[in-house]
Structure formats: C-alpha cells, structure tokens
N, C-alpha and C positions, 0 to 999 in steps of 0.2 A: 107626829110632831109637824106643825105647820109653820113655815117661814114666809115672810113677805120681803120684798126688796125695798130698802129705805132709800130716800133721796139723800144725796151727799150733803153734809153740813159740817160745821166745825167740831162736832162730837164724834163723827164716824169717818172722817177723811183727814189725814194728817200729812204734812210734809215732813219726811223723816231724814231726807238727805238733800242737800242743795250743793251742787258742784259748779261754782261760779268762777269764771276766768281762770282756768287751770294753767299750769306751767307749760312751757313749750315741750313738745314731744316729737322726736324724730319721725319724719314721714307725714306729719300733720301740718298742712299749710296754715290753717287758722286755728289757733288754740281754742277759740270760743266755740268751735264746732264740737268740742269734747264736753261742753256743758250739759248737765242733766239735772232733773228733779226726780226724786223717788217719793211716791205717795204710798200710804199704808191705810188699810181699813182696820182699826183696832177694835171694832165692835164684834158682837156675836152674830150679826146678820149680814147678808149680802147688801152692798151699797150700789145703787144705780149711779153711773157717771153721766147720764143723760143731761145735757145742758152745761156740764162742767167744762170750763175753758181755762187755759193758762195764758194770760196776757203778759206782754212785756218780756217774753222769753225768747222770741224770735220776731222776724219781721211781721208775721201774721199770728194771731192768737192760735194756740193749739186747742182743738176741740176733740173730745173723745167721740168715738163712733156711737151712733144711736143704739141703744140696747146693751151697751157694754157695762158689765158689773164687776165689782171687786168683792171677792169672797171674804169671809171673816179671816183676819190676820194675813190677808194676801197683800202683796206689794206690787207696784207697777212703776217702771222707769220710763220717764218721758225724756228722750234725748233730743237735743237741738238738731243733731244730724245723726240719725240712726246708723248709717253706714260707717261713719267715723267712730261712733260709740262702740259698735261691734268689733271693729278692727283694733281698737285700743284696749277695751276692757274685756 
C-alpha cells in the first residue's frame, strides 16, 4: 500500500475544540494563558502542516514546524502558553 501526505485543507484538518477565555484558576496569573485549540485530521491519509498558521490566537501567529504531519485521526493541541497548559491540564 502506498500513501502520500496531503496538504492541509478544510476537508482534512478540523478544529475540534476551542478553549477561549477560560475561568480563573488558582495559580494562573492570566486566564488567557490557558487558551488552546485542538486540531484533528479526520482523513485516511497523513496531512502536512507545512505553511499552516493560526493567527489571532496570540501576539504572533503560530506556525507549525516544517515537515510536521498529522497522521489519520491524530489530534494536536496548540496552547497559547504550553507551560501553563501542561500545569493545568
């Protein structure tokens, strides 16, 4: 069986969770640091995240590393502040 990596588009990359402006949490100075977006590849093929950016989420757009792929049915979480995200969730 031979698979190729598809470029990301609205058919193979979905926002499945958006955690926007969460409630205050003890130990977290800025609640917005707990914001995150979860993406899913619902397709049957790996999806390239080359050139994919999330803008308006933080001061600078989040860009995925070159060569990063999302496997079929794989999810990825993009946290506004990864350190805070890991400490809370």
